[in-house]
C-alpha positions as CSV (number, residue, x, y, z in Angstrom):
1,M,-148.4,-44.3,135.3
2,I,-150.3,-44.9,132.0
3,N,-149.9,-42.1,129.4
4,V,-153.3,-41.8,127.8
5,G,-155.3,-38.9,126.2
6,F,-158.8,-38.0,127.2
7,G,-161.7,-36.5,125.2
8,L,-165.2,-35.8,126.3
9,F,-168.2,-37.1,124.4
10,D,-171.7,-35.9,124.3
11,Q,-174.8,-36.6,122.2
12,L,-177.0,-33.7,123.4
13,E,-179.6,-36.1,124.6
14,L,-183.0,-34.6,125.4
15,P,-184.7,-36.6,128.1
16,E,-188.4,-36.3,128.7
17,G,-189.3,-33.3,130.8
18,K,-186.4,-31.1,129.8
19,D,-186.8,-28.2,127.4
20,Y,-184.4,-27.6,124.5
21,R,-183.3,-24.1,125.7
22,T,-182.4,-25.4,129.1
23,L,-180.5,-28.3,127.6
24,L,-178.4,-26.0,125.4
25,K,-177.6,-23.7,128.3
26,E,-176.5,-26.7,130.4
27,K,-174.3,-28.1,127.7
28,L,-172.6,-24.8,127.2
29,E,-171.8,-24.7,130.9
30,V,-170.4,-28.2,130.8
31,V,-168.1,-27.4,127.9
32,R,-166.9,-24.1,129.6
33,I,-166.1,-26.1,132.7
34,A,-164.3,-28.8,130.8
35,D,-162.3,-26.2,128.9
36,R,-161.2,-24.5,132.1
37,L,-160.3,-27.7,134.0
38,G,-157.9,-28.9,131.3
39,C,-158.2,-32.7,131.6
40,F,-159.9,-33.2,128.3
41,D,-158.1,-32.3,125.1
42,T,-161.2,-32.4,122.8
43,F,-165.0,-32.2,123.1
44,F,-166.8,-34.5,120.7
45,S,-170.4,-34.2,119.6
46,T,-172.4,-36.6,117.5
47,E,-175.0,-36.1,114.8
48,R,-178.4,-37.9,114.9
49,H,-181.8,-36.9,113.7
50,F,-185.5,-37.2,114.7
51,T,-184.7,-38.8,118.1
52,R,-184.4,-37.7,121.7
53,L,-181.0,-39.5,121.8
54,S,-179.5,-36.4,120.1
55,V,-180.9,-33.0,119.3
56,N,-177.6,-31.7,117.9
57,L,-179.2,-30.7,114.6
58,S,-176.1,-29.1,113.2
59,Q,-172.5,-30.0,114.0
60,S,-171.1,-26.9,112.5
61,V,-173.5,-24.5,114.3
62,L,-172.8,-26.2,117.7
63,L,-169.0,-26.2,117.3
64,A,-168.9,-22.6,116.0
65,A,-170.9,-21.6,119.2
66,L,-168.6,-23.6,121.4
67,S,-165.5,-22.1,119.9
68,Q,-166.6,-18.7,121.2
69,I,-166.8,-19.8,124.8
70,T,-163.6,-22.0,124.9
71,S,-159.9,-21.2,124.3
72,R,-158.0,-24.4,124.9
73,M,-160.0,-27.5,124.1
74,R,-160.3,-28.8,120.6
75,L,-163.7,-29.3,119.1
76,G,-164.7,-32.5,117.2
77,A,-167.6,-33.5,115.0
78,L,-168.0,-37.2,115.6
79,V,-169.4,-37.4,113.0
80,Y,-170.7,-35.5,110.0
81,V,-173.2,-37.9,108.4
82,L,-171.9,-37.7,104.8
83,P,-175.0,-38.9,102.8
84,L,-177.1,-36.1,104.2
85,R,-175.1,-33.2,102.7
86,N,-173.3,-32.2,99.5
87,P,-169.6,-33.0,100.1
88,L,-168.4,-30.0,98.3
89,V,-170.4,-27.7,100.5
90,L,-169.2,-29.6,103.5
91,A,-165.6,-29.1,102.4
92,E,-166.1,-25.4,102.3
93,E,-167.9,-25.4,105.6
94,I,-165.1,-27.3,107.3
95,S,-162.6,-24.9,105.9
96,M,-164.5,-21.9,107.3
97,L,-165.1,-23.6,110.6
98,D,-161.4,-24.4,111.1
99,H,-160.9,-20.6,110.9
100,I,-163.7,-19.8,113.3
101,T,-162.3,-22.3,115.8
102,D,-158.7,-20.9,115.4
103,G,-157.5,-24.2,114.1
104,R,-159.0,-26.3,116.9
105,L,-161.3,-28.3,114.7
106,E,-161.4,-32.1,114.4
107,V,-163.7,-33.8,111.8
108,G,-165.3,-37.2,111.9
109,F,-167.1,-38.8,108.9
110,G,-169.6,-41.6,108.8
111,S,-172.5,-43.0,106.8
112,G,-175.1,-42.7,109.5
113,I,-175.4,-45.6,111.9
114,S,-179.1,-45.5,112.3
115,E,-180.9,-46.9,109.3
116,L,-184.2,-45.8,110.9
117,E,-183.1,-42.2,110.7
118,M,-181.7,-42.6,107.1
119,K,-185.1,-43.8,105.9
120,F,-186.7,-40.5,106.9
121,F,-184.3,-38.9,104.4
122,G,-185.3,-41.4,101.7
123,L,-181.9,-43.3,101.9
124,E,-181.5,-47.0,101.9
125,P,-178.6,-48.4,104.0
126,E,-176.4,-49.8,101.2
127,S,-176.7,-46.7,99.0
128,A,-176.0,-44.4,102.1
129,R,-172.8,-46.4,102.8
130,A,-171.8,-46.2,99.1
131,M,-172.4,-42.4,99.0
132,S,-170.4,-42.1,102.2
133,R,-167.4,-43.9,100.9
134,E,-167.4,-41.8,97.8
135,A,-167.9,-38.5,99.7
136,F,-165.0,-39.4,102.0
137,E,-162.7,-40.0,99.1
138,L,-163.8,-36.7,97.6
139,L,-163.2,-34.8,100.8
140,I,-159.7,-36.2,101.2
141,Q,-158.8,-35.4,97.6
142,Y,-160.2,-31.9,98.0
143,F,-158.1,-31.1,101.0
144,R,-154.9,-32.8,99.9
145,S,-154.7,-31.3,96.4
146,D,-152.6,-28.3,95.8
147,S,-154.5,-27.3,92.7
148,P,-156.4,-24.0,92.7
149,T,-159.4,-25.8,91.2
150,F,-161.0,-29.1,92.1
151,S,-162.5,-31.8,89.9
152,F,-164.1,-35.1,90.8
153,E,-165.8,-37.8,88.8
154,G,-167.8,-40.4,90.8
155,S,-171.0,-42.4,90.7
156,F,-172.8,-39.9,93.0
157,Y,-170.8,-36.7,92.8
158,R,-169.3,-35.0,89.7
159,Y,-167.5,-31.6,89.7
160,S,-165.3,-29.9,87.2
161,E,-162.7,-27.1,87.7
162,V,-164.4,-25.7,90.9
163,P,-162.4,-22.7,92.3
164,R,-161.1,-23.1,95.8
165,I,-160.9,-19.8,97.7
166,V,-160.7,-20.8,101.4
167,R,-158.5,-23.5,102.8
168,P,-158.4,-24.7,106.4
169,V,-156.0,-23.3,109.0
170,Q,-154.6,-26.9,109.6
171,T,-152.8,-28.4,106.6
172,P,-153.8,-30.2,104.6
173,H,-157.0,-30.5,106.8
174,P,-158.2,-30.9,110.4
175,P,-157.5,-34.3,112.0
176,V,-159.9,-36.9,110.6
177,W,-161.9,-39.4,112.7
178,V,-163.9,-42.4,111.5
179,P,-165.5,-44.1,114.5
180,S,-166.7,-47.6,113.9
181,R,-168.0,-50.8,115.4
182,N,-167.0,-52.9,112.5
183,K,-164.0,-55.2,112.9
184,E,-163.4,-55.4,109.2
185,T,-163.4,-51.6,108.9
186,M,-160.7,-51.5,111.5
187,K,-158.3,-53.0,109.1
188,W,-158.8,-50.2,106.6
189,L,-158.6,-47.6,109.4
190,G,-155.3,-49.0,110.6
191,K,-153.9,-49.0,107.1
192,E,-154.9,-45.4,106.6
193,A,-153.7,-44.4,110.2
194,L,-157.0,-42.7,110.9
195,N,-158.3,-41.7,114.3
196,T,-161.1,-43.9,115.5
197,A,-163.4,-44.7,118.5
198,W,-165.4,-47.7,119.5
199,M,-168.6,-47.4,121.7
200,F,-170.3,-50.3,123.7
201,D,-169.2,-53.9,123.7
202,S,-166.9,-56.0,126.0
203,Y,-163.2,-55.4,126.3
204,G,-162.6,-58.7,124.4
205,T,-164.7,-57.6,121.5
206,I,-162.9,-54.3,121.3
207,K,-159.5,-55.8,121.6
208,S,-160.2,-58.1,118.7
209,A,-161.2,-55.1,116.6
210,F,-158.3,-53.0,117.7
211,D,-155.9,-55.9,117.0
212,N,-157.1,-55.6,113.4
213,Y,-156.3,-51.9,113.5
214,W,-152.8,-52.2,114.9
215,K,-151.9,-55.2,112.6
216,S,-152.7,-53.1,109.6
217,F,-151.0,-49.9,110.9
218,T,-147.6,-49.2,109.3
219,S,-147.3,-45.4,109.3
220,N,-144.1,-43.9,110.7
221,E,-145.5,-40.4,110.3
222,R,-148.8,-40.4,112.1
223,K,-149.7,-41.2,115.7
224,P,-153.5,-41.8,115.5
225,K,-155.8,-41.9,118.5
226,V,-157.6,-45.2,118.9
227,G,-160.2,-44.6,121.5
228,I,-163.0,-46.2,123.5
229,V,-166.2,-44.4,124.6
230,R,-167.7,-45.4,127.9
231,H,-170.7,-44.0,129.9
232,L,-169.0,-42.8,133.1
233,L,-170.0,-41.3,136.4
234,V,-167.7,-40.3,139.2
235,A,-169.0,-39.7,142.7
236,K,-167.4,-39.5,146.2
237,T,-168.2,-43.1,146.9
238,D,-168.9,-46.2,144.8
239,E,-172.3,-46.6,146.4
240,E,-173.3,-43.0,145.5
241,A,-172.1,-43.4,141.9
242,L,-173.9,-46.7,141.4
243,K,-177.1,-45.3,142.8
244,L,-176.9,-42.4,140.3
245,I,-175.9,-44.3,137.2
246,R,-178.5,-47.1,137.3
247,P,-181.6,-44.9,136.5
248,A,-179.5,-42.8,134.1
249,L,-178.5,-45.8,132.0
250,V,-182.2,-47.0,131.9
251,N,-183.3,-43.6,130.7
252,Y,-180.5,-43.4,128.2
253,G,-181.5,-46.8,126.7
254,R,-185.0,-45.6,126.2
255,D,-183.8,-42.6,124.4
256,E,-181.5,-44.9,122.3
257,R,-184.7,-46.8,121.4
258,Y,-186.8,-43.7,120.7
259,L,-187.4,-44.7,117.0
260,F,-188.0,-48.4,117.7
261,N,-191.5,-49.8,117.0
262,A,-193.1,-53.3,116.9
263,S,-191.3,-54.3,113.7
264,K,-188.0,-52.4,114.1
265,K,-186.1,-53.1,117.3
266,K,-182.6,-52.5,116.0
267,Y,-181.2,-49.3,114.4
268,A,-179.0,-51.1,111.9
269,S,-178.7,-54.5,110.2
270,E,-176.0,-57.1,110.8
271,R,-173.4,-57.3,108.2
272,K,-169.8,-58.6,107.8
273,G,-167.7,-57.4,110.7
274,Y,-170.6,-55.6,112.4
275,E,-173.3,-56.7,114.9
276,P,-175.7,-54.1,116.3
277,F,-175.5,-53.7,120.0
278,D,-178.6,-54.9,121.9
279,L,-180.0,-51.6,123.3
280,F,-182.5,-53.4,125.5
281,R,-179.5,-54.3,127.7
282,F,-179.8,-50.9,129.2
283,E,-182.9,-52.2,131.0
284,D,-180.4,-54.2,133.1
285,P,-177.8,-51.5,134.1
286,D,-176.1,-53.9,136.5
287,S,-175.1,-56.1,133.6
288,L,-173.5,-53.2,131.8
289,I,-171.7,-52.1,134.9
290,K,-170.4,-55.6,135.5
291,Q,-169.0,-55.7,132.0
292,E,-167.7,-52.2,132.4
293,I,-169.5,-51.0,129.3
294,A,-170.6,-48.4,131.8
295,I,-168.2,-47.2,134.6
296,A,-169.2,-45.8,137.9
297,G,-167.5,-45.3,141.2
298,S,-165.3,-43.2,143.4
299,P,-162.3,-41.6,141.8
300,R,-160.0,-44.5,142.8
301,T,-162.4,-47.1,141.4
302,V,-162.9,-45.1,138.1
303,A,-159.1,-44.6,137.6
304,S,-158.5,-48.4,138.2
305,K,-161.2,-49.3,135.6
306,I,-159.9,-46.9,133.0
307,K,-156.4,-48.4,133.4
308,K,-158.0,-51.8,132.9
309,A,-159.9,-50.7,129.8
310,I,-156.7,-49.3,128.2
311,S,-154.6,-52.3,129.0
312,L,-157.2,-54.9,127.9
313,T,-158.1,-53.2,124.5
314,G,-155.0,-51.7,123.0
315,A,-156.6,-48.3,123.1
316,N,-154.5,-45.2,123.6
317,Y,-157.3,-42.7,124.1
318,F,-160.3,-42.7,126.5
319,I,-163.5,-40.8,125.8
320,P,-165.9,-40.7,128.7
321,Y,-169.6,-39.9,128.1
322,M,-170.6,-38.1,131.3
323,D,-173.9,-36.4,130.6
324,F,-176.5,-39.0,129.6
325,G,-180.0,-40.2,130.5
326,D,-181.6,-38.1,133.3
327,T,-178.4,-37.5,135.3
328,P,-179.0,-34.1,137.1
329,H,-176.9,-31.3,135.7
330,E,-175.3,-30.5,139.0
331,R,-174.2,-34.2,139.3
332,V,-172.7,-34.1,135.8
333,V,-170.6,-31.0,136.8
334,E,-169.5,-32.7,140.0
335,S,-168.5,-35.8,138.2
336,I,-166.4,-33.9,135.7
337,E,-164.7,-31.9,138.5
338,L,-163.9,-35.0,140.5
339,F,-162.5,-36.6,137.3
340,E,-160.2,-33.7,136.8
341,K,-159.1,-33.4,140.5
342,E,-158.7,-37.1,141.4
343,V,-158.8,-39.3,138.3
344,F,-156.9,-37.5,135.7
345,P,-153.7,-37.1,137.8
346,E,-153.4,-40.9,137.8
347,F,-152.6,-40.8,134.1
348,N,-150.7,-37.7,133.2
């Protein structure tokens, strides 16, 4: 039996034909069910803007609301997009939110993967990444300092003797996540023993990245979660699951490409250690299923493929993405319930 942790990932995707209020009600129900079932230790939400791929317009508002309808599951922002907000305000917001969630908060930080979205805010990719690095450094210093006041001198942010009134419940701060699809970044994440997650790509690509992580990992004090995110659908039979997931993947891909136009057909530029995933591959769902970038099947099939994913990548945490594309709400609920009843017992 493989000992692996499970989270549950969601982007609050808004497919064509669904209204926002219905979407929110359905998401709240999914989280209530996941909290009651007990197989997922954390619910993770992402932050994107101006796209049907994600209409989670505020991580803190969503997680505060979810904290009031859950009692067990931890709640993770995966991520806060750092260049879009004042890091000092975010530090206070996180401190407050950790109290609202009764110490169940997890926080992820990132620079904003979609350059198309960043441009709407007037941010160029390189400057956004530089701001993000500095904001991350500021936040870590803010939470780990014992001083009653906080000062910081950087290129983008400067503060002097700022009083700190509220500190998080968790000391020195909630668990930190930095998800990435950059093999070079994995070296730094391993050295810092930070939680991370990787979405898309083949097992070979992920293993190469996670090898970088574990080779750099030296901490004797922390046990970080190194996770993979996979689109996943469980049904009673393989045939039924495959029939359901194919159109859902196609529709998901179209929502991923919502901001694409004739001249922009990638959401980010290639750089050292990072290559954007070809989102047009979702037009051929069978190729994604064959590579197990998406997983669908009966409980037995799904359990087998998750075991394979863990053994081939060096991950110790698995984060299924189970409500995507135009998957009917009742089938999402059924998939989660089957996961808890027949997949989860294979691992813990």
